[in-house]
C-alpha positions in Angstrom: 18.1 55.1 -63.8 15.6 54.2 -61.1 13.9 50.8 -60.8 10.8 51.1 -58.5 10.1 47.9 -56.5 6.6 47.5 -55.2 6.6 43.7 -54.8 9.4 41.3 -53.6 9.0 39.4 -56.9 10.4 42.3 -58.8 13.8 41.9 -57.0 14.8 38.8 -58.8 15.2 40.2 -62.3 16.5 43.5 -61.1 19.3 42.0 -58.9 20.2 39.5 -61.7 20.3 42.3 -64.2 22.6 44.4 -62.1 24.9 41.4 -61.5 25.1 40.6 -65.2 25.5 44.2 -66.2 28.6 44.3 -64.1 29.9 41.1 -65.8 29.8 39.0 -62.6 28.9 35.4 -62.2 27.0 34.3 -59.1 30.2 32.7 -57.9 32.2 35.9 -58.3 29.6 38.1 -56.6 29.1 35.5 -53.8 32.9 35.6 -53.2 32.8 39.4 -52.9 30.0 39.1 -50.4 31.6 36.2 -48.4 28.8 33.8 -49.1 28.4 30.7 -51.1 27.2 30.6 -54.7 24.2 28.6 -53.5 23.3 31.3 -51.0 23.4 34.0 -53.7 21.4 31.8 -56.1 18.7 31.5 -53.4 18.7 35.2 -52.9 18.2 35.8 -56.6 15.5 33.2 -57.0 13.7 33.6 -53.7 14.4 37.2 -52.5 11.4 36.9 -50.1 13.5 34.5 -48.1 16.5 36.8 -47.8 17.1 39.0 -44.7 17.2 42.7 -45.2 20.8 42.6 -44.1 21.6 40.1 -46.9 19.8 42.3 -49.4 21.8 45.3 -48.3 25.0 43.3 -48.6 24.2 42.3 -52.2 23.3 45.9 -53.0 26.6 47.1 -51.6 28.5 44.5 -53.6 26.8 45.6 -56.7 27.3 49.3 -55.9 23.5 50.0 -56.0 21.4 51.6 -53.3 17.9 51.3 -51.9 16.0 54.6 -51.8 12.8 55.2 -50.0 10.7 57.9 -51.7 7.4 59.3 -50.7 5.3 58.8 -53.8 2.7 61.4 -52.6 5.4 64.1 -52.7 6.5 62.9 -56.1 3.0 63.2 -57.4 2.6 66.7 -56.0 5.9 67.8 -57.8 4.7 66.2 -61.0 1.5 68.2 -60.8 3.4 71.5 -60.4 3.6 71.7 -56.7 1.1 72.5 -54.0 
């Protein structure tokens, strides 16, 4: 399932949901990432302060990916092509 993100504020509930779906505490996920629980908590509650590198690390640890999609092409396809 896709979860489009158009604002940084949308990252907090999405990342937390993926972590909880995998049955991980912040401490467990932080350990997998090699960071402190406090660092992971900050990433979840203030994703706008996280580096893109840290965001990629949490995605890798959660086995999720970031996908860039051209919405214009998606709209064209939804309307039956060119």
